[in-house]
BATINU-35773 format. One record per residue (C-alpha): x, y, z; residue number from 1. Coordinates in nm, 2 decimals. Example, Ala and Ser with C-alpha at 12.3 -4.5 7.8 and 13.67 -1.06 7.14 Angstrom:
BEGIN
+--------+--------+--------+-----+
!     c1 !     c2 !     c3 ! seq !
+--------+--------+--------+-----+
!   1.23 !  -0.45 !   0.78 !   1 !
!   1.37 !  -0.11 !   0.71 !   2 !
+--------+--------+--------+-----+
***
This chain:
BEGIN
+--------+--------+--------+-----+
!     c1 !     c2 !     c3 ! seq !
+--------+--------+--------+-----+
!   0.36 !   6.32 !   2.46 !   1 !
!   0.26 !   6.09 !   2.19 !   2 !
!   0.61 !   6.12 !   2.00 !   3 !
!   0.79 !   6.04 !   2.39 !   4 !
!   0.55 !   5.73 !   2.43 !   5 !
!   0.67 !   5.61 !   2.07 !   6 !
!   1.04 !   5.63 !   2.19 !   7 !
!   0.96 !   5.41 !   2.50 !   8 !
!   0.74 !   5.21 !   2.35 !   9 !
!   0.77 !   4.89 !   2.50 !  10 !
!   0.85 !   5.04 !   2.88 !  11 !
!   0.53 !   5.22 !   2.84 !  12 !
!   0.35 !   4.96 !   2.75 !  13 !
!   0.48 !   4.73 !   3.04 !  14 !
!   0.38 !   5.02 !   3.25 !  15 !
!   0.02 !   4.95 !   3.17 !  16 !
!   0.06 !   4.60 !   3.19 !  17 !
!   0.15 !   4.64 !   3.53 !  18 !
!  -0.09 !   4.92 !   3.66 !  19 !
!  -0.43 !   4.81 !   3.60 !  20 !
!  -0.39 !   4.44 !   3.73 !  21 !
!  -0.25 !   4.62 !   4.04 !  22 !
!  -0.52 !   4.80 !   4.05 !  23 !
!  -0.72 !   4.52 !   4.09 !  24 !
!  -0.52 !   4.36 !   4.40 !  25 !
!  -0.55 !   4.65 !   4.55 !  26 !
!  -0.91 !   4.67 !   4.55 !  27 !
!  -0.94 !   4.33 !   4.63 !  28 !
!  -0.71 !   4.34 !   4.91 !  29 !
!  -0.89 !   4.66 !   5.04 !  30 !
!  -1.08 !   4.56 !   5.34 !  31 !
!  -0.71 !   4.42 !   5.48 !  32 !
!  -0.48 !   4.69 !   5.47 !  33 !
!  -0.72 !   5.03 !   5.48 !  34 !
!  -0.94 !   4.87 !   5.76 !  35 !
!  -0.72 !   4.94 !   6.08 !  36 !
!  -0.68 !   5.31 !   5.95 !  37 !
!  -0.96 !   5.42 !   5.77 !  38 !
!  -1.27 !   5.15 !   5.82 !  39 !
!  -1.52 !   5.38 !   5.74 !  40 !
!  -1.41 !   5.43 !   5.40 !  41 !
!  -1.37 !   5.08 !   5.34 !  42 !
!  -1.73 !   5.07 !   5.48 !  43 !
!  -1.84 !   5.33 !   5.26 !  44 !
!  -1.63 !   5.15 !   4.95 !  45 !
!  -1.81 !   4.83 !   4.99 !  46 !
!  -2.17 !   4.98 !   5.01 !  47 !
!  -2.11 !   5.15 !   4.72 !  48 !
!  -2.01 !   4.83 !   4.51 !  49 !
!  -2.29 !   4.72 !   4.65 !  50 !
!  -2.49 !   4.92 !   4.50 !  51 !
!  -2.30 !   4.93 !   4.18 !  52 !
!  -2.39 !   4.51 !   4.16 !  53 !
!  -2.72 !   4.60 !   4.22 !  54 !
!  -2.73 !   4.86 !   3.92 !  55 !
!  -2.52 !   4.60 !   3.72 !  56 !
!  -2.79 !   4.31 !   3.80 !  57 !
!  -3.08 !   4.57 !   3.73 !  58 !
!  -2.98 !   4.65 !   3.38 !  59 !
!  -2.90 !   4.32 !   3.29 !  60 !
!  -3.20 !   4.19 !   3.37 !  61 !
!  -3.39 !   4.49 !   3.19 !  62 !
!  -3.14 !   4.45 !   2.87 !  63 !
!  -3.14 !   4.09 !   2.87 !  64 !
!  -3.56 !   4.08 !   2.85 !  65 !
!  -3.56 !   4.35 !   2.57 !  66 !
!  -3.35 !   4.14 !   2.35 !  67 !
!  -3.53 !   3.85 !   2.43 !  68 !
!  -3.86 !   3.99 !   2.35 !  69 !
!  -3.67 !   4.15 !   1.98 !  70 !
!  -3.53 !   3.84 !   1.88 !  71 !
!  -3.87 !   3.69 !   1.90 !  72 !
!  -4.01 !   3.96 !   1.68 !  73 !
!  -3.70 !   4.00 !   1.44 !  74 !
!  -3.68 !   3.65 !   1.37 !  75 !
!  -3.98 !   3.59 !   1.16 !  76 !
!  -3.88 !   3.93 !   0.92 !  77 !
!  -3.83 !   3.75 !   0.60 !  78 !
!  -3.44 !   3.94 !   0.56 !  79 !
!  -3.41 !   3.77 !   0.20 !  80 !
!  -3.71 !   3.95 !   0.06 !  81 !
!  -3.62 !   4.31 !   0.20 !  82 !
!  -3.25 !   4.24 !   0.11 !  83 !
!  -3.32 !   4.12 !  -0.23 !  84 !
!  -3.47 !   4.50 !  -0.37 !  85 !
!  -3.15 !   4.64 !  -0.29 !  86 !
!  -2.95 !   4.74 !  -0.62 !  87 !
!  -2.63 !   4.57 !  -0.49 !  88 !
!  -2.76 !   4.27 !  -0.35 !  89 !
!  -2.68 !   4.08 !  -0.63 !  90 !
!  -2.32 !   4.17 !  -0.65 !  91 !
!  -2.24 !   4.09 !  -0.27 !  92 !
!  -2.05 !   3.81 !  -0.15 !  93 !
!  -2.02 !   3.67 !   0.22 !  94 !
!  -1.72 !   3.51 !   0.34 !  95 !
!  -1.66 !   3.25 !   0.58 !  96 !
!  -1.36 !   3.15 !   0.81 !  97 !
!  -1.39 !   2.90 !   1.03 !  98 !
!  -1.07 !   2.89 !   1.23 !  99 !
!  -1.03 !   2.53 !   1.40 ! 100 !
!  -0.76 !   2.31 !   1.55 ! 101 !
!  -0.78 !   1.93 !   1.58 ! 102 !
!  -1.14 !   1.98 !   1.56 ! 103 !
!  -1.35 !   1.66 !   1.48 ! 104 !
!  -1.45 !   1.62 !   1.16 ! 105 !
!  -1.82 !   1.58 !   1.30 ! 106 !
!  -1.78 !   1.91 !   1.46 ! 107 !
!  -1.70 !   2.12 !   1.19 ! 108 !
!  -1.95 !   1.90 !   0.95 ! 109 !
!  -2.25 !   2.04 !   1.14 ! 110 !
!  -2.11 !   2.36 !   1.14 ! 111 !
!  -2.10 !   2.37 !   0.78 ! 112 !
!  -2.44 !   2.20 !   0.71 ! 113 !
!  -2.57 !   2.52 !   0.91 ! 114 !
!  -2.38 !   2.71 !   0.69 ! 115 !
!  -2.52 !   2.50 !   0.40 ! 116 !
!  -2.91 !   2.58 !   0.51 ! 117 !
!  -2.85 !   2.99 !   0.44 ! 118 !
!  -3.16 !   3.13 !   0.23 ! 119 !
!  -2.87 !   3.39 !   0.15 ! 120 !
!  -2.78 !   3.25 !  -0.23 ! 121 !
!  -2.48 !   3.04 !  -0.15 ! 122 !
!  -2.34 !   3.04 !  -0.49 ! 123 !
!  -2.21 !   3.39 !  -0.36 ! 124 !
!  -2.08 !   3.24 !  -0.02 ! 125 !
!  -1.70 !   3.21 !   0.02 ! 126 !
!  -1.62 !   2.95 !   0.30 ! 127 !
!  -1.24 !   2.89 !   0.42 ! 128 !
!  -1.10 !   2.63 !   0.65 ! 129 !
!  -0.84 !   2.82 !   0.83 ! 130 !
!  -0.63 !   2.53 !   0.94 ! 131 !
!  -0.30 !   2.50 !   1.16 ! 132 !
!   0.02 !   2.38 !   0.97 ! 133 !
!   0.15 !   2.24 !   1.27 ! 134 !
!  -0.14 !   2.01 !   1.31 ! 135 !
!   0.03 !   1.80 !   1.04 ! 136 !
!  -0.12 !   1.52 !   0.79 ! 137 !
!  -0.43 !   1.52 !   0.99 ! 138 !
!  -0.54 !   1.89 !   0.93 ! 139 !
!  -0.49 !   1.78 !   0.52 ! 140 !
!  -0.70 !   1.50 !   0.52 ! 141 !
!  -0.96 !   1.68 !   0.74 ! 142 !
!  -1.00 !   1.95 !   0.48 ! 143 !
!  -0.99 !   1.70 !   0.19 ! 144 !
!  -1.31 !   1.54 !   0.36 ! 145 !
!  -1.51 !   1.85 !   0.48 ! 146 !
!  -1.41 !   1.99 !   0.12 ! 147 !
!  -1.53 !   1.70 !  -0.07 ! 148 !
!  -1.83 !   1.69 !   0.15 ! 149 !
!  -1.94 !   2.06 !   0.06 ! 150 !
!  -1.79 !   2.15 !  -0.28 ! 151 !
!  -2.14 !   2.15 !  -0.45 ! 152 !
!  -2.25 !   2.35 !  -0.17 ! 153 !
!  -2.09 !   2.70 !  -0.19 ! 154 !
!  -1.98 !   2.92 !  -0.43 ! 155 !
!  -1.60 !   2.83 !  -0.30 ! 156 !
!  -1.50 !   2.64 !  -0.07 ! 157 !
!  -1.14 !   2.59 !   0.01 ! 158 !
!  -0.85 !   2.55 !   0.31 ! 159 !
!  -0.55 !   2.72 !   0.43 ! 160 !
!  -0.24 !   2.62 !   0.66 ! 161 !
!  -0.14 !   2.89 !   0.94 ! 162 !
!   0.30 !   2.77 !   0.94 ! 163 !
!   0.43 !   2.88 !   1.27 ! 164 !
!   0.61 !   3.23 !   1.21 ! 165 !
!   0.84 !   3.40 !   1.44 ! 166 !
!   0.70 !   3.66 !   1.68 ! 167 !
!   0.31 !   3.53 !   1.62 ! 168 !
!   0.15 !   3.39 !   1.88 ! 169 !
!  -0.01 !   3.07 !   1.79 ! 170 !
!  -0.43 !   3.11 !   1.80 ! 171 !
!  -0.76 !   3.20 !   1.64 ! 172 !
!  -0.60 !   3.55 !   1.60 ! 173 !
!  -0.27 !   3.48 !   1.38 ! 174 !
!  -0.47 !   3.21 !   1.19 ! 175 !
!  -0.72 !   3.43 !   1.12 ! 176 !
!  -0.50 !   3.72 !   1.00 ! 177 !
!  -0.30 !   3.46 !   0.75 ! 178 !
!  -0.64 !   3.35 !   0.64 ! 179 !
!  -0.79 !   3.67 !   0.58 ! 180 !
!  -0.50 !   3.79 !   0.35 ! 181 !
!  -0.54 !   3.46 !   0.15 ! 182 !
!  -0.92 !   3.57 !   0.12 ! 183 !
!  -0.80 !   3.95 !   0.01 ! 184 !
!  -0.61 !   3.79 !  -0.29 ! 185 !
!  -0.87 !   3.50 !  -0.32 ! 186 !
!  -1.08 !   3.88 !  -0.42 ! 187 !
!  -0.85 !   3.99 !  -0.64 ! 188 !
!  -0.80 !   3.70 !  -0.84 ! 189 !
!  -1.22 !   3.66 !  -0.88 ! 190 !
!  -1.23 !   4.02 !  -0.99 ! 191 !
!  -1.52 !   4.05 !  -0.71 ! 192 !
!  -1.55 !   4.44 !  -0.62 ! 193 !
!  -1.39 !   4.39 !  -0.23 ! 194 !
!  -1.61 !   4.66 !  -0.13 ! 195 !
!  -1.87 !   4.43 !  -0.18 ! 196 !
!  -1.78 !   4.16 !   0.05 ! 197 !
!  -1.86 !   4.12 !   0.42 ! 198 !
!  -1.63 !   3.86 !   0.64 ! 199 !
!  -1.76 !   3.64 !   0.91 ! 200 !
!  -1.49 !   3.52 !   1.19 ! 201 !
!  -1.68 !   3.16 !   1.27 ! 202 !
!  -1.54 !   2.93 !   1.51 ! 203 !
!  -1.57 !   2.60 !   1.45 ! 204 !
!  -1.85 !   2.47 !   1.67 ! 205 !
!  -2.06 !   2.81 !   1.59 ! 206 !
!  -2.40 !   2.71 !   1.45 ! 207 !
!  -2.56 !   3.00 !   1.28 ! 208 !
!  -2.91 !   3.03 !   1.20 ! 209 !
!  -3.02 !   2.99 !   0.84 ! 210 !
!  -3.12 !   3.39 !   0.81 ! 211 !
!  -2.81 !   3.51 !   0.90 ! 212 !
!  -2.64 !   3.63 !   0.61 ! 213 !
!  -2.97 !   3.77 !   0.44 ! 214 !
!  -3.01 !   3.95 !   0.75 ! 215 !
!  -2.64 !   4.09 !   0.75 ! 216 !
!  -2.67 !   4.15 !   0.39 ! 217 !
!  -2.96 !   4.38 !   0.46 ! 218 !
!  -2.80 !   4.57 !   0.77 ! 219 !
!  -2.44 !   4.58 !   0.55 ! 220 !
!  -2.62 !   4.75 !   0.20 ! 221 !
!  -2.85 !   4.98 !   0.41 ! 222 !
!  -2.56 !   5.12 !   0.63 ! 223 !
!  -2.39 !   5.43 !   0.55 ! 224 !
!  -2.12 !   5.38 !   0.79 ! 225 !
!  -2.07 !   5.02 !   0.66 ! 226 !
!  -1.68 !   5.03 !   0.61 ! 227 !
!  -1.69 !   5.13 !   1.02 ! 228 !
!  -1.90 !   4.90 !   1.15 ! 229 !
!  -1.90 !   4.55 !   1.28 ! 230 !
!  -2.22 !   4.31 !   1.31 ! 231 !
!  -2.31 !   4.07 !   1.59 ! 232 !
!  -2.57 !   3.83 !   1.66 ! 233 !
!  -2.57 !   3.68 !   2.04 ! 234 !
!  -2.38 !   3.37 !   2.09 ! 235 !
!  -2.53 !   3.15 !   2.34 ! 236 !
!  -2.35 !   2.86 !   2.48 ! 237 !
!  -2.66 !   2.60 !   2.46 ! 238 !
!  -2.59 !   2.37 !   2.19 ! 239 !
!  -2.49 !   2.12 !   2.45 ! 240 !
!  -2.67 !   2.25 !   2.71 ! 241 !
!  -2.82 !   1.90 !   2.89 ! 242 !
!  -2.49 !   1.75 !   2.81 ! 243 !
!  -2.25 !   1.95 !   3.02 ! 244 !
!  -2.20 !   1.86 !   3.41 ! 245 !
!  -2.42 !   2.15 !   3.63 ! 246 !
!  -2.14 !   2.40 !   3.71 ! 247 !
!  -2.06 !   2.46 !   3.34 ! 248 !
!  -2.40 !   2.43 !   3.23 ! 249 !
!  -2.48 !   2.73 !   3.55 ! 250 !
!  -2.16 !   2.96 !   3.41 ! 251 !
!  -2.27 !   2.86 !   3.01 ! 252 !
!  -2.62 !   2.98 !   3.12 ! 253 !
!  -2.48 !   3.32 !   3.30 ! 254 !
!  -2.23 !   3.38 !   3.00 ! 255 !
!  -2.52 !   3.33 !   2.76 ! 256 !
!  -2.78 !   3.60 !   2.94 ! 257 !
!  -2.46 !   3.85 !   2.97 ! 258 !
!  -2.44 !   3.87 !   2.59 ! 259 !
!  -2.84 !   3.90 !   2.55 ! 260 !
!  -2.83 !   4.20 !   2.76 ! 261 !
!  -2.50 !   4.31 !   2.58 ! 262 !
!  -2.68 !   4.32 !   2.25 ! 263 !
!  -2.95 !   4.58 !   2.35 ! 264 !
!  -2.66 !   4.84 !   2.46 ! 265 !
!  -2.62 !   4.97 !   2.14 ! 266 !
!  -2.38 !   5.25 !   2.28 ! 267 !
!  -2.12 !   5.01 !   2.44 ! 268 !
!  -2.18 !   4.65 !   2.22 ! 269 !
!  -1.87 !   4.53 !   2.13 ! 270 !
!  -1.88 !   4.17 !   1.95 ! 271 !
!  -1.75 !   3.86 !   2.08 ! 272 !
!  -1.65 !   3.53 !   1.93 ! 273 !
!  -1.85 !   3.53 !   1.62 ! 274 !
!  -1.84 !   3.80 !   1.40 ! 275 !
!  -1.89 !   3.99 !   1.06 ! 276 !
!  -1.74 !   4.29 !   0.89 ! 277 !
!  -1.64 !   4.46 !   0.59 ! 278 !
!  -1.35 !   4.30 !   0.41 ! 279 !
!  -1.26 !   4.66 !   0.29 ! 280 !
!  -1.26 !   4.79 !   0.68 ! 281 !
!  -1.02 !   4.44 !   0.81 ! 282 !
!  -0.82 !   4.54 !   0.52 ! 283 !
!  -0.78 !   4.88 !   0.62 ! 284 !
!  -0.68 !   4.81 !   1.01 ! 285 !
!  -0.42 !   4.59 !   0.88 ! 286 !
!  -0.60 !   4.25 !   0.97 ! 287 !
!  -0.59 !   4.09 !   1.33 ! 288 !
!  -0.28 !   4.18 !   1.54 ! 289 !
!  -0.06 !   3.80 !   1.51 ! 290 !
!   0.09 !   3.91 !   1.88 ! 291 !
!  -0.25 !   3.88 !   2.05 ! 292 !
!  -0.49 !   3.58 !   2.18 ! 293 !
!  -0.83 !   3.70 !   2.27 ! 294 !
!  -0.90 !   3.85 !   1.91 ! 295 !
!  -1.24 !   3.97 !   1.94 ! 296 !
!  -1.25 !   4.28 !   2.14 ! 297 !
!  -0.88 !   4.35 !   2.01 ! 298 !
!  -1.01 !   4.41 !   1.67 ! 299 !
!  -1.24 !   4.62 !   1.76 ! 300 !
!  -0.97 !   4.86 !   1.94 ! 301 !
!  -0.79 !   4.84 !   1.63 ! 302 !
!  -1.06 !   4.97 !   1.42 ! 303 !
!  -1.15 !   5.25 !   1.65 ! 304 !
!  -0.80 !   5.39 !   1.67 ! 305 !
!  -0.77 !   5.35 !   1.32 ! 306 !
!  -1.13 !   5.52 !   1.23 ! 307 !
!  -1.25 !   5.67 !   1.57 ! 308 !
!  -1.56 !   5.72 !   1.70 ! 309 !
!  -1.74 !   5.59 !   1.38 ! 310 !
!  -1.62 !   5.23 !   1.48 ! 311 !
!  -1.94 !   5.09 !   1.61 ! 312 !
!  -2.09 !   4.71 !   1.64 ! 313 !
!  -2.46 !   4.68 !   1.55 ! 314 !
!  -2.66 !   4.40 !   1.67 ! 315 !
!  -2.80 !   4.14 !   1.46 ! 316 !
!  -3.10 !   4.02 !   1.67 ! 317 !
!  -3.08 !   3.65 !   1.58 ! 318 !
!  -2.87 !   3.40 !   1.82 ! 319 !
!  -2.58 !   3.17 !   1.75 ! 320 !
!  -2.54 !   2.85 !   1.94 ! 321 !
!  -2.20 !   2.74 !   2.04 ! 322 !
!  -2.09 !   2.42 !   2.26 ! 323 !
!  -2.01 !   2.48 !   2.68 ! 324 !
!  -1.69 !   2.31 !   2.76 ! 325 !
!  -1.71 !   1.94 !   2.83 ! 326 !
!  -1.44 !   1.74 !   2.83 ! 327 !
!  -1.39 !   1.30 !   2.96 ! 328 !
!  -1.49 !   1.36 !   3.32 ! 329 !
!  -1.63 !   1.55 !   3.59 ! 330 !
!  -1.26 !   1.72 !   3.69 ! 331 !
!  -1.12 !   1.73 !   3.35 ! 332 !
!  -1.45 !   1.94 !   3.24 ! 333 !
!  -1.38 !   2.15 !   3.56 ! 334 !
!  -1.01 !   2.24 !   3.43 ! 335 !
!  -1.10 !   2.30 !   3.08 ! 336 !
!  -1.34 !   2.55 !   3.14 ! 337 !
!  -1.14 !   2.69 !   3.39 ! 338 !
!  -0.88 !   2.77 !   3.12 ! 339 !
!  -1.11 !   2.85 !   2.88 ! 340 !
!  -1.22 !   3.12 !   3.11 ! 341 !
!  -0.87 !   3.24 !   3.19 ! 342 !
!  -0.82 !   3.27 !   2.84 ! 343 !
!  -1.15 !   3.50 !   2.79 ! 344 !
!  -1.00 !   3.71 !   3.10 ! 345 !
!  -0.65 !   3.74 !   2.90 ! 346 !
!  -0.84 !   4.04 !   2.73 ! 347 !
!  -0.73 !   4.23 !   3.02 ! 348 !
!  -0.41 !   4.28 !   2.77 ! 349 !
!  -0.64 !   4.48 !   2.57 ! 350 !
!  -0.61 !   4.78 !   2.86 ! 351 !
!  -0.26 !   4.84 !   2.83 ! 352 !
!  -0.31 !   4.85 !   2.43 ! 353 !
!  -0.60 !   5.06 !   2.45 ! 354 !
!  -0.39 !   5.28 !   2.71 ! 355 !
!  -0.13 !   5.31 !   2.47 ! 356 !
!  -0.33 !   5.39 !   2.16 ! 357 !
!  -0.53 !   5.69 !   2.32 ! 358 !
!  -0.19 !   5.85 !   2.42 ! 359 !
!  -0.08 !   5.80 !   2.06 ! 360 !
!  -0.37 !   5.91 !   1.84 ! 361 !
!  -0.44 !   6.26 !   1.90 ! 362 !
!  -0.62 !   6.27 !   1.56 ! 363 !
!  -0.91 !   6.10 !   1.74 ! 364 !
!  -1.14 !   6.31 !   2.01 ! 365 !
!  -1.07 !   6.28 !   2.38 ! 366 !
!  -1.42 !   6.18 !   2.52 ! 367 !
!  -1.50 !   5.90 !   2.29 ! 368 !
!  -1.16 !   5.74 !   2.35 ! 369 !
!  -1.22 !   5.78 !   2.75 ! 370 !
!  -1.57 !   5.60 !   2.69 ! 371 !
!  -1.43 !   5.31 !   2.54 ! 372 !
!  -1.16 !   5.28 !   2.77 ! 373 !
!  -1.37 !   5.31 !   3.05 ! 374 !
!  -1.58 !   5.05 !   2.94 ! 375 !
!  -1.29 !   4.83 !   2.87 ! 376 !
!  -1.15 !   4.88 !   3.22 ! 377 !
!  -1.48 !   4.83 !   3.41 ! 378 !
!  -1.58 !   4.49 !   3.23 ! 379 !
!  -1.20 !   4.35 !   3.32 ! 380 !
!  -1.19 !   4.52 !   3.69 ! 381 !
!  -1.53 !   4.38 !   3.76 ! 382 !
!  -1.48 !   4.04 !   3.66 ! 383 !
!  -1.22 !   3.94 !   3.92 ! 384 !
!  -1.31 !   4.15 !   4.19 ! 385 !
!  -1.64 !   4.09 !   4.26 ! 386 !
!  -1.71 !   3.76 !   4.42 ! 387 !
!  -1.42 !   3.90 !   4.66 ! 388 !
!  -1.59 !   4.23 !   4.77 ! 389 !
!  -1.93 !   4.13 !   4.79 ! 390 !
!  -1.92 !   3.76 !   4.99 ! 391 !
!  -1.58 !   3.88 !   5.18 ! 392 !
!  -1.54 !   4.22 !   5.18 ! 393 !
!  -1.78 !   4.32 !   5.50 ! 394 !
!  -1.64 !   4.00 !   5.72 ! 395 !
!  -1.30 !   4.08 !   5.62 ! 396 !
!  -1.33 !   4.43 !   5.80 ! 397 !
!  -1.49 !   4.29 !   6.06 ! 398 !
!  -1.20 !   4.04 !   6.16 ! 399 !
!  -0.93 !   4.30 !   6.10 ! 400 !
!  -1.10 !   4.56 !   6.28 ! 401 !
!  -1.31 !   4.44 !   6.54 ! 402 !
!  -1.34 !   4.75 !   6.74 ! 403 !
!  -1.48 !   4.91 !   6.43 ! 404 !
!  -1.78 !   4.63 !   6.39 ! 405 !
!  -1.89 !   4.75 !   6.74 ! 406 !
!  -2.00 !   5.11 !   6.60 ! 407 !
!  -2.31 !   5.19 !   6.44 ! 408 !
!  -2.23 !   5.18 !   6.10 ! 409 !
!  -1.97 !   4.90 !   6.15 ! 410 !
!  -2.30 !   4.68 !   6.32 ! 411 !
!  -2.51 !   4.75 !   6.02 ! 412 !
!  -2.27 !   4.69 !   5.74 ! 413 !
!  -2.29 !   4.30 !   5.72 ! 414 !
!  -2.72 !   4.36 !   5.73 ! 415 !
!  -2.71 !   4.66 !   5.46 ! 416 !
!  -2.49 !   4.45 !   5.23 ! 417 !
!  -2.71 !   4.13 !   5.28 ! 418 !
!  -3.04 !   4.34 !   5.21 ! 419 !
!  -2.89 !   4.48 !   4.85 ! 420 !
!  -2.78 !   4.17 !   4.77 ! 421 !
!  -3.07 !   3.97 !   4.86 ! 422 !
!  -3.25 !   4.23 !   4.65 ! 423 !
!  -3.06 !   4.18 !   4.35 ! 424 !
!  -3.11 !   3.79 !   4.38 ! 425 !
!  -3.49 !   3.85 !   4.28 ! 426 !
!  -3.34 !   3.91 !   3.95 ! 427 !
!  -3.29 !   3.58 !   3.91 ! 428 !
!  -3.63 !   3.50 !   3.85 ! 429 !
!  -3.65 !   3.68 !   3.56 ! 430 !
!  -3.30 !   3.55 !   3.43 ! 431 !
!  -3.41 !   3.17 !   3.50 ! 432 !
!  -3.73 !   3.25 !   3.27 ! 433 !
!  -3.53 !   3.38 !   3.01 ! 434 !
!  -3.30 !   3.09 !   3.01 ! 435 !
!  -3.58 !   2.83 !   3.01 ! 436 !
!  -3.73 !   3.01 !   2.68 ! 437 !
!  -3.41 !   3.05 !   2.50 ! 438 !
!  -3.20 !   2.70 !   2.59 ! 439 !
!  -3.30 !   2.36 !   2.36 ! 440 !
!  -3.59 !   2.19 !   2.44 ! 441 !
!  -3.54 !   1.94 !   2.67 ! 442 !
!  -3.45 !   1.57 !   2.53 ! 443 !
!  -3.60 !   1.25 !   2.61 ! 444 !
!  -3.28 !   1.14 !   2.74 ! 445 !
!  -3.27 !   1.41 !   3.02 ! 446 !
!  -3.49 !   1.28 !   3.29 ! 447 !
!  -3.80 !   1.52 !   3.38 ! 448 !
!  -3.75 !   1.43 !   3.74 ! 449 !
!  -3.42 !   1.59 !   3.68 ! 450 !
!  -3.57 !   1.91 !   3.57 ! 451 !
!  -3.61 !   2.05 !   3.94 ! 452 !
!  -3.23 !   2.07 !   3.93 ! 453 !
!  -3.23 !   2.35 !   3.67 ! 454 !
!  -3.36 !   2.58 !   3.91 ! 455 !
!  -3.22 !   2.45 !   4.23 ! 456 !
!  -2.85 !   2.50 !   4.06 ! 457 !
!  -2.88 !   2.84 !   4.10 ! 458 !
!  -2.78 !   2.79 !   4.51 ! 459 !
!  -2.46 !   2.69 !   4.34 ! 460 !
!  -2.38 !   3.02 !   4.17 ! 461 !
!  -2.18 !   3.19 !   4.41 ! 462 !
!  -1.94 !   2.92 !   4.46 ! 463 !
!  -1.95 !   2.84 !   4.06 ! 464 !
!  -1.87 !   3.20 !   3.98 ! 465 !
!  -1.56 !   3.20 !   4.24 ! 466 !
!  -1.40 !   2.90 !   4.10 ! 467 !
!  -1.49 !   2.92 !   3.73 ! 468 !
!  -1.51 !   3.29 !   3.66 ! 469 !
!  -1.35 !   3.55 !   3.93 ! 470 !
!  -1.07 !   3.28 !   4.03 ! 471 !
!  -0.92 !   3.27 !   3.64 ! 472 !
!  -0.98 !   3.61 !   3.61 ! 473 !
!  -0.75 !   3.69 !   3.86 ! 474 !
!  -0.47 !   3.43 !   3.77 ! 475 !
!  -0.48 !   3.62 !   3.40 ! 476 !
!  -0.44 !   3.97 !   3.60 ! 477 !
!  -0.15 !   3.83 !   3.79 ! 478 !
!  -0.02 !   3.66 !   3.52 ! 479 !
!   0.02 !   4.01 !   3.35 ! 480 !
!   0.11 !   4.20 !   3.68 ! 481 !
!   0.45 !   3.97 !   3.68 ! 482 !
!   0.46 !   3.94 !   3.31 ! 483 !
!   0.37 !   3.54 !   3.28 ! 484 !
!   0.24 !   3.52 !   2.95 ! 485 !
!  -0.01 !   3.22 !   2.89 ! 486 !
!  -0.02 !   3.01 !   2.56 ! 487 !
!  -0.33 !   2.95 !   2.35 ! 488 !
!  -0.51 !   2.64 !   2.44 ! 489 !
!  -0.80 !   2.47 !   2.19 ! 490 !
!  -1.08 !   2.40 !   2.48 ! 491 !
!  -1.19 !   2.06 !   2.47 ! 492 !
!  -1.58 !   2.01 !   2.34 ! 493 !
!  -1.66 !   1.61 !   2.31 ! 494 !
+--------+--------+--------+-----+
***
């Protein structure tokens, strides 16, 4: 079977690209096309989805609370003291790739300042500014200024300039692959033991806390499966929390809470945005694939389908902060946020890849492959469908089949659905508290009179979720269905 699929690689991959987005559209439109014939089936499907949403909300509440409490405890540990006892500590090097394109000097400087504040020995840190050659002379000038300002802060700080290469997709993945190959050569040139090198993929605005690399060193050196593991701290979109517009603030909060929740679920955890791994594993999987856009989950799948069920992401109980989308003007900000969400949702392209690899890797047991595949599919299926099924499904059913609405099940469906969703909103109380304790303190420039808005803003959650989550995700799925690729667009954050 695998040999046959390999023979018709392109055809099968395109088939897989069509199947999943088609399922998305079938689910969203199910109350329209099935209600005239089997309204009871539609009603039970919608109730099942409501219960599923209740379960998801409950688990997010429980796991985000657990993560928050553990974060408070683990952030107090002296990780440098603990790891310095390990015999390999003095030979461990940590590299950081900062991918950036047209970022301001001020933004990258702030990121470097956080790296310069690490308690891990900085003379064993290698910083690579992964620039894009297509940016031209501006990239060279920016790199020179940054290197000059921080050349005495790290063991090595240098820049790479990723050229435009045929058959590569412009973006973080191809840039990271180019920079990490440079790192491999640099490690050999400096005669550093590559088995004791970690590499951290860092966005230009990722503010990494001071204990991160000592914590990472502790986990890495005490991990018997270190060459099969990723390491990830939740990336919270709180750096500019008090500056962004209300809709973006809500969406940033939901994303941040979701990442806190994911941290505690080590059975299904996959790294997002800024993360670390061994250079040895990265070389083993052939670096980042260069024909993709969302690279974090994809790299995990690359490793999983190379090394099997040993591949996992281990949690780091510290928080990294990044900027939420912020542009010049309210509408420009919303457009940028929409484009960012669409780019994230383009991770649906990982599903055809995972399906193809599942059928062509007989050496990996089938159960772990199914579990990983189901997790990826569930995440991407829930993303565009939830708003439509939760808020519109029951009403569409009654409109399409008004006769059914006069039956007992049809009459009670909106009430039962409403009750489940009302119970779900109670979990927001816990999430609001976690958000209040996790975000930065209110600056003096933010009027205390506006503080009640931070609670009342949650009333807009359904509208914001539709416009800035479900809709861009649905566009991403539809584009994949029609074979219309998206281009990598850097999100503006002023």
